[in-house]
C-alpha atoms as an extended CHARMM CRD file, in Angstrom:
* protein
*
       248  EXT
         1         1  MET       CA              0.0000000000        0.0000000000        0.0000000000  PROA      1               0.0000000000
         2         2  THR       CA              1.3510000000        3.4220000000       -0.9600000000  PROA      2               0.0000000000
         3         3  VAL       CA              1.7850000000        5.7280000000        2.0500000000  PROA      3               0.0000000000
         4         4  LEU       CA              3.6870000000        8.6110000000        0.4160000000  PROA      4               0.0000000000
         5         5  GLN       CA              3.0920000000        9.8500000000       -3.1200000000  PROA      5               0.0000000000
         6         6  VAL       CA              4.9530000000       12.8630000000       -4.5340000000  PROA      6               0.0000000000
         7         7  THR       CA              4.1340000000       13.9560000000       -8.0840000000  PROA      7               0.0000000000
         8         8  ASN       CA              5.8260000000       16.6710000000      -10.1720000000  PROA      8               0.0000000000
         9         9  LEU       CA              6.8830000000       18.5470000000       -7.0460000000  PROA      9               0.0000000000
        10        10  ALA       CA              8.5800000000       21.9290000000       -7.4010000000  PROA      10              0.0000000000
        11        11  VAL       CA              9.7990000000       24.1030000000       -4.5120000000  PROA      11              0.0000000000
        12        12  GLU       CA             11.3380000000       27.5660000000       -4.5010000000  PROA      12              0.0000000000
        13        13  LEU       CA             13.1030000000       29.2520000000       -1.5960000000  PROA      13              0.0000000000
        14        14  ALA       CA             13.8830000000       32.9920000000       -1.7090000000  PROA      14              0.0000000000
        15        15  GLY       CA             13.1710000000       32.9970000000       -5.4330000000  PROA      15              0.0000000000
        16        16  ARG       CA             15.6050000000       30.1310000000       -6.1180000000  PROA      16              0.0000000000
        17        17  GLN       CA             14.3960000000       26.8190000000       -7.4870000000  PROA      17              0.0000000000
        18        18  VAL       CA             15.4490000000       24.0900000000       -5.0700000000  PROA      18              0.0000000000
        19        19  LEU       CA             13.3930000000       21.1500000000       -6.3470000000  PROA      19              0.0000000000
        20        20  HSD       CA             11.6740000000       20.4790000000       -9.6620000000  PROA      20              0.0000000000
        21        21  ASP       CA              9.7690000000       17.5960000000      -11.2410000000  PROA      21              0.0000000000
        22        22  VAL       CA             10.2190000000       15.3600000000       -8.1940000000  PROA      22              0.0000000000
        23        23  ASP       CA              8.3280000000       12.0700000000       -8.3650000000  PROA      23              0.0000000000
        24        24  LEU       CA              8.6450000000        9.7330000000       -5.4050000000  PROA      24              0.0000000000
        25        25  GLN       CA              6.6280000000        6.9090000000       -3.9120000000  PROA      25              0.0000000000
        26        26  VAL       CA              7.1480000000        5.0950000000       -0.6130000000  PROA      26              0.0000000000
        27        27  ASP       CA              5.0230000000        2.1110000000        0.3380000000  PROA      27              0.0000000000
        28        28  GLY       CA              4.2740000000        0.7530000000        3.7680000000  PROA      28              0.0000000000
        29        29  SER       CA              6.8810000000       -1.8150000000        4.8630000000  PROA      29              0.0000000000
        30        30  GLU       CA              9.5100000000        0.0040000000        2.8200000000  PROA      30              0.0000000000
        31        31  GLN       CA             12.6090000000        1.9530000000        3.8520000000  PROA      31              0.0000000000
        32        32  VAL       CA             13.8800000000        4.3400000000        1.1940000000  PROA      32              0.0000000000
        33        33  GLY       CA             17.2210000000        6.1240000000        1.3740000000  PROA      33              0.0000000000
        34        34  LEU       CA             17.2350000000        9.6940000000        0.0470000000  PROA      34              0.0000000000
        35        35  ILE       CA             20.7630000000       10.3690000000       -1.1660000000  PROA      35              0.0000000000
        36        36  GLY       CA             22.4750000000       13.2990000000       -2.8180000000  PROA      36              0.0000000000
        37        37  PRO       CA             25.1630000000       15.9630000000       -2.3320000000  PROA      37              0.0000000000
        38        38  ASN       CA             24.8950000000       18.9210000000        0.0280000000  PROA      38              0.0000000000
        39        39  GLY       CA             22.4140000000       21.4190000000       -1.3940000000  PROA      39              0.0000000000
        40        40  ALA       CA             20.5760000000       18.7730000000       -3.4010000000  PROA      40              0.0000000000
        41        41  GLY       CA             17.2710000000       19.5770000000       -1.6550000000  PROA      41              0.0000000000
        42        42  LYS       CA             16.9710000000       16.5470000000        0.6270000000  PROA      42              0.0000000000
        43        43  THR       CA             16.0280000000       18.4250000000        3.8010000000  PROA      43              0.0000000000
        44        44  THR       CA             13.8490000000       20.8030000000        1.7780000000  PROA      44              0.0000000000
        45        45  LEU       CA             11.9330000000       17.7870000000        0.4890000000  PROA      45              0.0000000000
        46        46  LEU       CA             11.4110000000       16.4520000000        4.0230000000  PROA      46              0.0000000000
        47        47  ARG       CA             10.1450000000       19.8240000000        5.2140000000  PROA      47              0.0000000000
        48        48  SER       CA              7.8000000000       20.0240000000        2.2500000000  PROA      48              0.0000000000
        49        49  LEU       CA              6.3900000000       16.6370000000        3.2220000000  PROA      49              0.0000000000
        50        50  LEU       CA              5.8040000000       18.0100000000        6.7200000000  PROA      50              0.0000000000
        51        51  GLY       CA              3.8950000000       20.9720000000        5.2790000000  PROA      51              0.0000000000
        52        52  LEU       CA              6.4890000000       23.4210000000        6.6110000000  PROA      52              0.0000000000
        53        53  ILE       CA              7.4780000000       24.7680000000        3.1810000000  PROA      53              0.0000000000
        54        54  PRO       CA              4.9520000000       25.7740000000        0.5000000000  PROA      54              0.0000000000
        55        55  VAL       CA              5.2820000000       24.0570000000       -2.8600000000  PROA      55              0.0000000000
        56        56  ARG       CA              5.2250000000       25.9310000000       -6.1590000000  PROA      56              0.0000000000
        57        57  ALA       CA              3.8180000000       23.0280000000       -8.1570000000  PROA      57              0.0000000000
        58        58  GLY       CA              2.9300000000       19.3640000000       -7.8510000000  PROA      58              0.0000000000
        59        59  THR       CA              1.1620000000       17.3120000000       -5.2100000000  PROA      59              0.0000000000
        60        60  ILE       CA              2.0090000000       15.4750000000       -2.0030000000  PROA      60              0.0000000000
        61        61  THR       CA             -0.2940000000       12.8790000000       -0.4950000000  PROA      61              0.0000000000
        62        62  ILE       CA              0.3760000000       10.9540000000        2.7070000000  PROA      62              0.0000000000
        63        63  ASP       CA             -2.0060000000        8.1100000000        3.3480000000  PROA      63              0.0000000000
        64        64  GLY       CA             -4.3340000000        9.8310000000        0.8700000000  PROA      64              0.0000000000
        65        65  LYS       CA             -4.2050000000       13.1960000000        2.6750000000  PROA      65              0.0000000000
        66        66  THR       CA             -2.3700000000       16.4860000000        2.2920000000  PROA      66              0.0000000000
        67        67  PRO       CA              0.6520000000       17.0610000000        4.5670000000  PROA      67              0.0000000000
        68        68  THR       CA             -1.4120000000       19.3950000000        6.7640000000  PROA      68              0.0000000000
        69        69  GLN       CA             -4.2170000000       16.8620000000        7.1130000000  PROA      69              0.0000000000
        70        70  ALA       CA             -1.7570000000       14.0160000000        7.7540000000  PROA      70              0.0000000000
        71        71  ARG       CA              0.4450000000       15.8520000000       10.2670000000  PROA      71              0.0000000000
        72        72  GLY       CA             -0.6720000000       13.6460000000       13.1350000000  PROA      72              0.0000000000
        73        73  THR       CA              0.5190000000       10.5100000000       11.3140000000  PROA      73              0.0000000000
        74        74  ILE       CA              4.0090000000       11.7290000000       10.2990000000  PROA      74              0.0000000000
        75        75  GLY       CA              6.9490000000       11.0900000000       12.5890000000  PROA      75              0.0000000000
        76        76  TYR       CA              9.9660000000       13.3390000000       12.0220000000  PROA      76              0.0000000000
        77        77  VAL       CA             13.4910000000       12.8620000000       13.3690000000  PROA      77              0.0000000000
        78        78  PRO       CA             15.5080000000       16.0460000000       12.7590000000  PROA      78              0.0000000000
        79        79  GLN       CA             19.2620000000       16.3190000000       12.9750000000  PROA      79              0.0000000000
        80        80  ARG       CA             20.3450000000       16.4810000000       16.6230000000  PROA      80              0.0000000000
        81        81  HSD       CA             21.5520000000       20.0830000000       16.4950000000  PROA      81              0.0000000000
        82        82  GLU       CA             17.9910000000       21.2150000000       15.7300000000  PROA      82              0.0000000000
        83        83  PHE       CA             16.7500000000       20.2130000000       19.1880000000  PROA      83              0.0000000000
        84        84  VAL       CA             17.2770000000       22.3330000000       22.3430000000  PROA      84              0.0000000000
        85        85  TRP       CA             19.1600000000       19.9400000000       24.6150000000  PROA      85              0.0000000000
        86        86  ASP       CA             19.8070000000       22.3740000000       27.4620000000  PROA      86              0.0000000000
        87        87  TYR       CA             16.0820000000       22.7190000000       28.1820000000  PROA      87              0.0000000000
        88        88  PRO       CA             15.4930000000       21.3410000000       31.7130000000  PROA      88              0.0000000000
        89        89  VAL       CA             13.1600000000       18.4210000000       31.0320000000  PROA      89              0.0000000000
        90        90  GLN       CA             13.3370000000       14.6720000000       31.5060000000  PROA      90              0.0000000000
        91        91  VAL       CA             13.5230000000       12.1500000000       28.6890000000  PROA      91              0.0000000000
        92        92  ARG       CA              9.8820000000       11.1140000000       29.1640000000  PROA      92              0.0000000000
        93        93  THR       CA              8.7090000000       14.7200000000       28.8600000000  PROA      93              0.0000000000
        94        94  ALA       CA             10.8060000000       15.3000000000       25.7390000000  PROA      94              0.0000000000
        95        95  VAL       CA              9.2900000000       12.2210000000       24.1140000000  PROA      95              0.0000000000
        96        96  MET       CA              5.7890000000       13.3680000000       25.0790000000  PROA      96              0.0000000000
        97        97  THR       CA              6.3160000000       16.5780000000       23.0670000000  PROA      97              0.0000000000
        98        98  GLY       CA              6.0650000000       14.4000000000       19.9910000000  PROA      98              0.0000000000
        99        99  ARG       CA              2.3360000000       14.0650000000       20.7080000000  PROA      99              0.0000000000
       100       100  THR       CA              1.6380000000       17.7870000000       21.1070000000  PROA      100             0.0000000000
       101       101  HSD       CA             -0.2790000000       17.9170000000       17.8270000000  PROA      101             0.0000000000
       102       102  ARG       CA             -2.5390000000       15.0860000000       19.0200000000  PROA      102             0.0000000000
       103       103  ILE       CA             -2.9700000000       16.3600000000       22.5880000000  PROA      103             0.0000000000
       104       104  GLY       CA             -3.3540000000       20.0510000000       21.7740000000  PROA      104             0.0000000000
       105       105  TRP       CA             -1.7020000000       23.0170000000       23.4290000000  PROA      105             0.0000000000
       106       106  LEU       CA             -2.2760000000       23.5340000000       27.1790000000  PROA      106             0.0000000000
       107       107  ARG       CA             -4.0060000000       20.1620000000       27.5620000000  PROA      107             0.0000000000
       108       108  ARG       CA             -2.7560000000       17.3840000000       29.8110000000  PROA      108             0.0000000000
       109       109  PRO       CA             -1.7410000000       14.0250000000       28.3070000000  PROA      109             0.0000000000
       110       110  GLY       CA             -4.2710000000       11.2580000000       28.7750000000  PROA      110             0.0000000000
       111       111  ALA       CA             -3.8460000000        7.5540000000       29.3890000000  PROA      111             0.0000000000
       112       112  ALA       CA             -3.4780000000        6.8310000000       25.6560000000  PROA      112             0.0000000000
       113       113  ASP       CA             -0.6990000000        9.4210000000       25.4040000000  PROA      113             0.0000000000
       114       114  GLN       CA              1.1400000000        7.9660000000       28.3890000000  PROA      114             0.0000000000
       115       115  GLN       CA              0.8890000000        4.4780000000       26.8890000000  PROA      115             0.0000000000
       116       116  ALA       CA              2.1760000000        5.6570000000       23.5010000000  PROA      116             0.0000000000
       117       117  VAL       CA              5.1670000000        7.3210000000       25.1660000000  PROA      117             0.0000000000
       118       118  ALA       CA              5.9190000000        4.2370000000       27.2620000000  PROA      118             0.0000000000
       119       119  GLU       CA              5.9130000000        2.0970000000       24.1120000000  PROA      119             0.0000000000
       120       120  ALA       CA              8.1590000000        4.5700000000       22.2800000000  PROA      120             0.0000000000
       121       121  LEU       CA             10.6400000000        4.6210000000       25.1720000000  PROA      121             0.0000000000
       122       122  GLN       CA             10.7220000000        0.8360000000       25.2170000000  PROA      122             0.0000000000
       123       123  ARG       CA             11.2470000000        0.5600000000       21.4690000000  PROA      123             0.0000000000
       124       124  ALA       CA             14.1270000000        3.0500000000       21.5640000000  PROA      124             0.0000000000
       125       125  ASP       CA             15.6980000000        1.2680000000       24.5700000000  PROA      125             0.0000000000
       126       126  LEU       CA             15.1950000000        4.3160000000       26.8000000000  PROA      126             0.0000000000
       127       127  THR       CA             12.9100000000        3.0260000000       29.5470000000  PROA      127             0.0000000000
       128       128  ASP       CA             15.7030000000        3.0320000000       32.1400000000  PROA      128             0.0000000000
       129       129  LEU       CA             16.5290000000        6.6440000000       31.2170000000  PROA      129             0.0000000000
       130       130  ALA       CA             12.9570000000        7.9890000000       31.2970000000  PROA      130             0.0000000000
       131       131  THR       CA             13.6060000000       10.3120000000       34.2500000000  PROA      131             0.0000000000
       132       132  ARG       CA             17.1060000000       11.4190000000       33.1740000000  PROA      132             0.0000000000
       133       133  PRO       CA             17.4580000000       15.1310000000       32.2430000000  PROA      133             0.0000000000
       134       134  ILE       CA             18.0370000000       15.3410000000       28.4860000000  PROA      134             0.0000000000
       135       135  GLY       CA             21.0570000000       17.5890000000       29.0100000000  PROA      135             0.0000000000
       136       136  GLU       CA             22.9150000000       14.6790000000       30.6440000000  PROA      136             0.0000000000
       137       137  LEU       CA             22.5310000000       12.2910000000       27.7050000000  PROA      137             0.0000000000
       138       138  SER       CA             25.2310000000       11.0640000000       25.3460000000  PROA      138             0.0000000000
       139       139  GLY       CA             24.9920000000       11.6620000000       21.6030000000  PROA      139             0.0000000000
       140       140  GLY       CA             23.6000000000        8.2080000000       20.9330000000  PROA      140             0.0000000000
       141       141  GLN       CA             21.0440000000        8.5210000000       23.7200000000  PROA      141             0.0000000000
       142       142  ARG       CA             19.9440000000       11.8980000000       22.3820000000  PROA      142             0.0000000000
       143       143  GLN       CA             19.3770000000       10.4160000000       18.9540000000  PROA      143             0.0000000000
       144       144  ARG       CA             17.2440000000        7.6750000000       20.4500000000  PROA      144             0.0000000000
       145       145  VAL       CA             15.1920000000       10.3380000000       22.2680000000  PROA      145             0.0000000000
       146       146  LEU       CA             14.4520000000       12.0010000000       18.9140000000  PROA      146             0.0000000000
       147       147  VAL       CA             13.4520000000        8.6600000000       17.4280000000  PROA      147             0.0000000000
       148       148  ALA       CA             11.2180000000        7.8450000000       20.4170000000  PROA      148             0.0000000000
       149       149  ARG       CA              9.6580000000       11.3100000000       20.1720000000  PROA      149             0.0000000000
       150       150  ALA       CA              8.7040000000       10.5540000000       16.5580000000  PROA      150             0.0000000000
       151       151  LEU       CA              7.4640000000        7.0590000000       17.4000000000  PROA      151             0.0000000000
       152       152  ALA       CA              5.1830000000        8.4090000000       20.1320000000  PROA      152             0.0000000000
       153       153  LEU       CA              2.8130000000        9.4040000000       17.3110000000  PROA      153             0.0000000000
       154       154  ARG       CA              2.6920000000        5.7970000000       16.0800000000  PROA      154             0.0000000000
       155       155  PRO       CA              3.3270000000        7.2120000000       12.6010000000  PROA      155             0.0000000000
       156       156  LYS       CA              2.4280000000        5.7070000000        9.2580000000  PROA      156             0.0000000000
       157       157  LEU       CA              5.3140000000        7.6440000000        7.6960000000  PROA      157             0.0000000000
       158       158  LEU       CA              8.6470000000        8.1730000000        9.4630000000  PROA      158             0.0000000000
       159       159  LEU       CA             11.0020000000       10.8520000000        8.1040000000  PROA      159             0.0000000000
       160       160  LEU       CA             14.6340000000       10.6350000000        9.2350000000  PROA      160             0.0000000000
       161       161  ASP       CA             17.1700000000       13.4000000000        8.5580000000  PROA      161             0.0000000000
       162       162  GLU       CA             20.7000000000       11.9470000000        8.8020000000  PROA      162             0.0000000000
       163       163  PRO       CA             19.8140000000        9.6090000000       11.6940000000  PROA      163             0.0000000000
       164       164  PHE       CA             23.2280000000        7.8860000000       11.9090000000  PROA      164             0.0000000000
       165       165  THR       CA             25.5640000000       10.8870000000       11.7490000000  PROA      165             0.0000000000
       166       166  GLY       CA             28.1100000000       10.8700000000       14.5740000000  PROA      166             0.0000000000
       167       167  LEU       CA             26.7320000000        7.7640000000       16.2890000000  PROA      167             0.0000000000
       168       168  ASP       CA             28.7490000000        4.9140000000       17.7540000000  PROA      168             0.0000000000
       169       169  VAL       CA             28.3390000000        1.4240000000       16.3320000000  PROA      169             0.0000000000
       170       170  PRO       CA             26.0800000000        0.0460000000       19.1180000000  PROA      170             0.0000000000
       171       171  THR       CA             23.6080000000        2.9140000000       18.6730000000  PROA      171             0.0000000000
       172       172  GLN       CA             23.6370000000        2.4650000000       14.9070000000  PROA      172             0.0000000000
       173       173  GLU       CA             22.8370000000       -1.2090000000       15.3840000000  PROA      173             0.0000000000
       174       174  ILE       CA             19.9770000000       -0.4480000000       17.8120000000  PROA      174             0.0000000000
       175       175  LEU       CA             18.4100000000        1.9930000000       15.3710000000  PROA      175             0.0000000000
       176       176  THR       CA             18.9620000000       -0.2510000000       12.3470000000  PROA      176             0.0000000000
       177       177  ARG       CA             17.1130000000       -3.0920000000       14.0750000000  PROA      177             0.0000000000
       178       178  LEU       CA             14.3540000000       -0.7320000000       15.1590000000  PROA      178             0.0000000000
       179       179  PHE       CA             13.8200000000        0.6430000000       11.6480000000  PROA      179             0.0000000000
       180       180  ARG       CA             13.7790000000       -2.8840000000       10.2510000000  PROA      180             0.0000000000
       181       181  ASP       CA             11.1180000000       -3.8790000000       12.8010000000  PROA      181             0.0000000000
       182       182  LEU       CA              9.0260000000       -0.8000000000       11.9790000000  PROA      182             0.0000000000
       183       183  THR       CA              8.9750000000       -1.5240000000        8.2550000000  PROA      183             0.0000000000
       184       184  ALA       CA              8.0780000000       -5.1440000000        8.9580000000  PROA      184             0.0000000000
       185       185  GLU       CA              5.0440000000       -3.7740000000       10.8360000000  PROA      185             0.0000000000
       186       186  GLY       CA              3.9760000000       -1.6080000000        7.8920000000  PROA      186             0.0000000000
       187       187  THR       CA              5.6230000000        1.7530000000        8.6100000000  PROA      187             0.0000000000
       188       188  ALA       CA              6.9710000000        3.6540000000        5.6020000000  PROA      188             0.0000000000
       189       189  ILE       CA             10.4150000000        5.2020000000        6.1970000000  PROA      189             0.0000000000
       190       190  LEU       CA             12.1780000000        7.8960000000        4.1600000000  PROA      190             0.0000000000
       191       191  MET       CA             15.7160000000        8.5920000000        5.3580000000  PROA      191             0.0000000000
       192       192  THR       CA             18.3290000000       11.1040000000        4.2180000000  PROA      192             0.0000000000
       193       193  THR       CA             21.8870000000        9.9180000000        4.7450000000  PROA      193             0.0000000000
       194       194  HSD       CA             25.4720000000       10.4430000000        3.6660000000  PROA      194             0.0000000000
       195       195  ASP       CA             26.4110000000        6.9200000000        4.7770000000  PROA      195             0.0000000000
       196       196  LEU       CA             26.1770000000        5.2590000000        1.3820000000  PROA      196             0.0000000000
       197       197  PRO       CA             27.3120000000        1.7350000000        2.3570000000  PROA      197             0.0000000000
       198       198  ALA       CA             24.8560000000        1.6470000000        5.2740000000  PROA      198             0.0000000000
       199       199  ALA       CA             22.0360000000        2.8970000000        3.0480000000  PROA      199             0.0000000000
       200       200  ALA       CA             22.7760000000        0.2290000000        0.4520000000  PROA      200             0.0000000000
       201       201  ASP       CA             22.7980000000       -2.4030000000        3.1930000000  PROA      201             0.0000000000
       202       202  THR       CA             19.6290000000       -1.3640000000        5.0500000000  PROA      202             0.0000000000
       203       203  CYS       CA             17.2890000000        0.2990000000        2.5300000000  PROA      203             0.0000000000
       204       204  HSD       CA             14.9010000000       -1.4650000000        0.1950000000  PROA      204             0.0000000000
       205       205  ARG       CA             15.3030000000        1.3390000000       -2.3430000000  PROA      205             0.0000000000
       206       206  LEU       CA             17.5850000000        4.3010000000       -2.9190000000  PROA      206             0.0000000000
       207       207  CYS       CA             16.3940000000        7.5840000000       -4.3850000000  PROA      207             0.0000000000
       208       208  LEU       CA             19.2430000000        9.6890000000       -5.7870000000  PROA      208             0.0000000000
       209       209  LEU       CA             18.2350000000       13.3430000000       -5.5720000000  PROA      209             0.0000000000
       210       210  ASN       CA             19.8880000000       16.4410000000       -6.9850000000  PROA      210             0.0000000000
       211       211  GLN       CA             17.0990000000       19.0130000000       -7.3050000000  PROA      211             0.0000000000
       212       212  THR       CA             15.1630000000       16.2710000000       -9.0890000000  PROA      212             0.0000000000
       213       213  VAL       CA             15.1820000000       12.4800000000       -8.9240000000  PROA      213             0.0000000000
       214       214  VAL       CA             18.2000000000       11.2960000000      -10.8950000000  PROA      214             0.0000000000
       215       215  ALA       CA             17.6000000000        7.5910000000      -10.2540000000  PROA      215             0.0000000000
       216       216  ASP       CA             15.3960000000        5.3830000000       -8.1070000000  PROA      216             0.0000000000
       217       217  GLY       CA             15.7480000000        1.6660000000       -7.5420000000  PROA      217             0.0000000000
       218       218  SER       CA             17.0140000000       -1.1070000000       -5.3120000000  PROA      218             0.0000000000
       219       219  PRO       CA             20.7180000000       -1.0510000000       -4.3690000000  PROA      219             0.0000000000
       220       220  ASP       CA             21.3440000000       -3.8870000000       -6.8210000000  PROA      220             0.0000000000
       221       221  GLU       CA             19.6670000000       -1.9210000000       -9.6030000000  PROA      221             0.0000000000
       222       222  LEU       CA             21.8540000000        1.1280000000       -8.9830000000  PROA      222             0.0000000000
       223       223  ARG       CA             25.2680000000       -0.4190000000       -9.5580000000  PROA      223             0.0000000000
       224       224  ASP       CA             26.1710000000        1.7500000000      -12.5510000000  PROA      224             0.0000000000
       225       225  PRO       CA             28.8230000000        4.2650000000      -11.3670000000  PROA      225             0.0000000000
       226       226  ALA       CA             27.6900000000        6.7660000000      -14.0010000000  PROA      226             0.0000000000
       227       227  VAL       CA             24.3380000000        7.1410000000      -12.2330000000  PROA      227             0.0000000000
       228       228  TRP       CA             26.0250000000        8.0610000000       -8.9530000000  PROA      228             0.0000000000
       229       229  LEU       CA             28.4820000000       10.4450000000      -10.5800000000  PROA      229             0.0000000000
       230       230  ARG       CA             25.5830000000       12.2010000000      -12.3250000000  PROA      230             0.0000000000
       231       231  ALA       CA             23.6010000000       12.4220000000       -9.0800000000  PROA      231             0.0000000000
       232       232  PHE       CA             26.5390000000       13.9910000000       -7.2450000000  PROA      232             0.0000000000
       233       233  GLY       CA             27.3800000000       16.2910000000      -10.1580000000  PROA      233             0.0000000000
       234       234  VAL       CA             30.9650000000       15.1210000000      -10.5840000000  PROA      234             0.0000000000
       235       235  ALA       CA             32.8800000000       13.7090000000      -13.5210000000  PROA      235             0.0000000000
       236       236  ARG       CA             34.9630000000       11.4110000000      -11.3550000000  PROA      236             0.0000000000
       237       237  SER       CA             35.2770000000       10.6970000000       -7.6370000000  PROA      237             0.0000000000
       238       238  GLU       CA             37.4360000000        7.8200000000       -6.4340000000  PROA      238             0.0000000000
       239       239  GLN       CA             36.1760000000        8.3130000000       -2.8700000000  PROA      239             0.0000000000
       240       240  LEU       CA             32.5340000000        8.0850000000       -3.9570000000  PROA      240             0.0000000000
       241       241  LEU       CA             33.1100000000        5.0150000000       -6.0920000000  PROA      241             0.0000000000
       242       242  HSD       CA             35.1630000000        3.3220000000       -3.3800000000  PROA      242             0.0000000000
       243       243  SER       CA             32.4400000000        3.9110000000       -0.7860000000  PROA      243             0.0000000000
       244       244  LEU       CA             29.9750000000        2.2450000000       -3.1240000000  PROA      244             0.0000000000
       245       245  GLY       CA             32.2770000000       -0.6780000000       -3.8390000000  PROA      245             0.0000000000
       246       246  VAL       CA             31.9910000000       -0.1280000000       -7.5960000000  PROA      246             0.0000000000
       247       247  THR       CA             34.4920000000        0.7030000000      -10.2970000000  PROA      247             0.0000000000
       248       248  ARG       CA             34.1400000000        2.6380000000      -13.4700000000  PROA      248             0.0000000000
């Protein structure tokens, strides 16, 4: 079942075209890696899916709804620097903020909210840290808080912006297993990443983006080095080709 459908999407920021003619589909039970160079429009695309950036043309549907209508079913994990970690709250409270759209402003969480947060903490292996101030957490623990915060919505679509950057191997393994479990349960995942080998190993499909979709397919289908060089806008890059394990 298709959860995310993007058709002919175009986005401008400050009068500059950032994305054009973007077509993308993500089904439930599918993890898709969104890959491209810096400035390719990856984060802009995620924010468009969240309804935070207006689109100039095209359509976005999430579970058959517009981004605004579907906001309560989209989990978003931003890059860690986008979260205020010196705010004096406990892990449980930080995770609960993921349900603000469902609860409403100035309303107290109910039993269903508490249960959703407890499940999210358990899935992100944070139950023992629920009362720890977020400012005392390690980098890997902070990333798991952001993931739990997104999971507290029980989302149909999970958007991840560079979820593995700067993480130690154990945390990467915890999150990799978690994302695999979520897709097995029917969650659709779209993940931006610069870790090309990890993306090829964990994602069902890779979408190469550079203002538009350059290529889209399974890792095995995207073995042609020319496709990657075109997506990254370079004529030759030994480092890129080596990271992919391909030769020209």
